C-alpha positions as a printed Julia matrix, in Angstrom:
209×3 Matrix{Float64}:
  25.86  15.27  93.89
  23.87  15.25  90.73
  22.53  18.54  89.37
  18.77  18.39  88.69
  17.95  18.36  84.97
  16.18  21.47  83.79
  14.13  21.43  80.61
  14.73  24.42  78.36
  12.2   25.95  75.97
   8.65  27.26  76.14
   5.87  25.65  78.06
   2.49  25.0   76.45
   0.99  28.02  78.2
   3.83  30.27  77.04
   3.49  29.0   73.47
  -0.25  29.68  73.49
   0.36  33.19  74.82
   2.84  33.89  71.98
   0.34  32.6   69.38
  -2.42  34.81  70.79
  -0.16  37.88  70.76
   0.93  37.19  67.18
  -2.71  36.79  66.17
  -3.59  40.16  67.67
  -0.66  41.85  65.93
  -1.59  40.29  62.57
  -5.23  41.29  62.98
  -4.13  44.88  63.55
  -1.73  44.86  60.6
  -3.86  43.14  57.92
  -6.14  46.16  57.21
  -3.04  48.19  56.27
  -1.6   45.59  53.87
  -4.08  46.39  51.08
  -3.38  50.15  50.95
   0.35  49.49  51.24
   0.36  47.04  48.31
  -1.77  49.38  46.18
   0.5   52.29  47.07
   3.54  50.25  46.0
   1.92  49.5   42.64
   1.02  53.16  42.18
   4.62  54.22  42.83
   5.93  51.56  40.45
   3.56  52.74  37.7
   4.38  56.4   38.35
   8.11  55.74  38.24
   7.67  53.85  34.95
   5.75  56.76  33.39
   8.3   59.23  34.74
  11.15  57.2   33.24
   9.39  57.15  29.85
   8.86  60.91  29.85
  12.44  61.61  30.9
  13.7   59.24  28.21
  11.61  60.99  25.55
  12.94  64.38  26.63
  16.53  63.13  26.67
  16.22  61.61  23.19
  14.69  64.82  21.85
  17.66  66.91  23.01
  20.2   64.27  21.93
  18.73  63.9   18.45
  17.75  67.58  18.22
  14.34  66.61  16.91
  10.81  66.06  18.14
  10.29  62.93  20.22
   6.9   61.93  21.55
   5.59  60.08  24.59
   2.21  58.43  23.96
  -0.18  56.6   26.3
  -1.88  53.67  24.57
  -4.59  51.11  25.24
  -2.22  48.23  24.43
   1.05  47.47  22.67
  -0.55  45.4   19.92
  -1.62  46.06  16.35
  -4.97  47.3   17.64
  -3.52  49.96  19.96
  -5.12  53.37  20.31
  -3.97  56.51  22.07
  -5.81  56.97  25.35
  -5.64  59.37  28.27
  -6.33  56.38  30.53
  -3.84  54.02  28.91
  -1.25  52.52  31.22
   0.99  51.41  28.35
   3.38  53.91  26.79
   5.4   54.28  23.62
   8.23  56.71  22.84
   8.81  57.45  19.17
  10.37  60.02  16.87
   7.85  62.31  15.18
   8.2   61.31  11.53
   5.62  63.67  10.03
   3.18  66.34  11.14
   2.7   65.9   14.88
  -1.05  66.38  14.55
  -1.45  63.33  12.3
   1.64  61.19  12.94
   0.95  58.41  15.46
   1.81  54.88  16.46
  -1.9   53.95  16.57
  -2.41  50.48  15.11
   1.36  50.0   14.89
   2.49  49.61  18.5
   3.77  46.12  17.68
   6.34  47.52  15.23
   9.98  46.74  15.91
  11.33  49.41  18.29
  14.48  50.24  16.33
  13.77  53.89  15.48
  14.81  53.44  11.84
  11.45  53.28  10.04
   8.05  54.86  10.58
   6.72  54.56  13.16
  10.16  55.22  14.61
   9.58  53.58  17.98
  12.45  54.01  20.42
  11.08  52.42  23.57
   7.84  51.02  24.96
   6.49  49.52  28.16
   3.4   47.5   29.0
   1.19  48.45  31.92
   1.46  44.86  33.18
   5.15  45.38  33.94
   4.31  47.67  36.85
   1.38  45.72  38.3
  -2.39  45.78  38.19
  -5.18  47.47  40.12
  -3.89  50.93  39.16
  -5.68  53.65  37.18
  -3.95  56.23  34.95
  -5.71  59.47  34.05
  -3.89  62.08  31.95
  -4.86  65.49  30.61
  -3.34  64.52  27.23
  -2.67  61.2   25.52
   0.61  62.41  24.02
   3.4   64.79  24.96
   6.01  65.98  22.47
   9.44  67.33  23.35
  11.53  69.4   20.93
  15.3   69.63  20.53
  15.51  72.07  23.42
  13.72  69.69  25.78
  10.61  71.88  25.89
   7.07  70.79  25.12
   6.2   71.12  21.43
   2.59  71.65  20.28
   0.67  68.69  18.91
  -1.49  71.15  16.99
   0.46  74.18  15.77
  -2.73  76.25  16.08
  -2.87  75.63  19.82
  -0.29  76.67  22.43
   1.3   74.07  24.68
   0.06  73.8   28.25
   1.12  71.89  31.37
   0.0   68.26  31.5
  -0.87  66.31  34.65
  -1.01  62.51  34.86
  -2.72  61.08  37.94
  -2.0   57.55  39.15
  -4.68  56.27  41.52
  -6.18  52.95  42.66
  -8.43  51.13  40.21
 -12.07  50.59  41.14
 -12.28  48.79  44.46
  -8.59  49.29  45.17
  -8.99  51.9   47.86
  -9.2   55.67  48.19
  -6.48  58.28  47.86
  -5.25  60.04  50.96
  -5.82  63.8   50.71
  -4.62  66.92  52.48
  -7.75  66.82  54.63
  -7.66  63.09  55.32
  -9.51  60.88  52.87
  -8.37  57.31  52.26
  -5.22  55.42  53.14
  -3.61  55.0   49.71
  -0.75  57.3   48.72
  -1.58  58.45  45.19
   0.87  60.22  42.9
   0.82  62.75  40.07
   3.29  63.49  37.29
   3.5   67.07  36.06
   4.98  68.13  32.73
   5.34  71.9   32.43
   5.18  73.84  29.17
   8.94  74.37  29.48
   9.5   70.6   29.62
  10.14  70.11  33.31
   9.03  66.63  34.38
   8.48  65.76  38.02
   6.52  63.42  40.25
   4.6   64.81  43.2
   2.19  63.85  45.96
  -1.22  65.63  45.86
  -1.66  64.93  49.58
   1.28  67.04  50.69
   1.47  70.8   51.1
   4.41  73.09  51.88
   6.75  70.25  50.92
   9.2   69.82  48.0
   7.27  66.71  46.99
   3.9   68.47  47.0
   2.04  69.2   43.76
């Protein structure tokens, strides 16, 4: 006796039901993609800035001299220091810290052998776009002990905060009381030279600011 042939697979109705369900799931997920992507870019930028600061501090203690981390508008010959610059340059302080700078010389060979003695640099484009950087100082200097050194000897050093947030139109930061959906980050550099990344949204947490 022959066994009746049974067709395997999904029927048209079943296929349509799966498509509808997938469409509903995608519609629910799409609004969260934007904040997630922006948050990823913010973390990438923050980690890049953190790496630059830690490198500057490490080189200062290794060389037993002053090494500086500077935020700049670009990495070209027209570069300027800027508290909102996403690019950064690490260099050895060759002269008086108040006047010595890489401004207008960010395109110099990063070999650390001639002024400006650039050791390392990174472009903002390497960590993505649609991110805003806002710092309380455009340069931070570490001395041979790994502590912050004054840019102006007449002024004492103070903690520096660098906030990394979405650029205009990129969303709103989540806060302790709610706010937006984007996870924004902050980098803190204490007067003693401690460098850490924290989350302004959190409280009573090791990662809180």
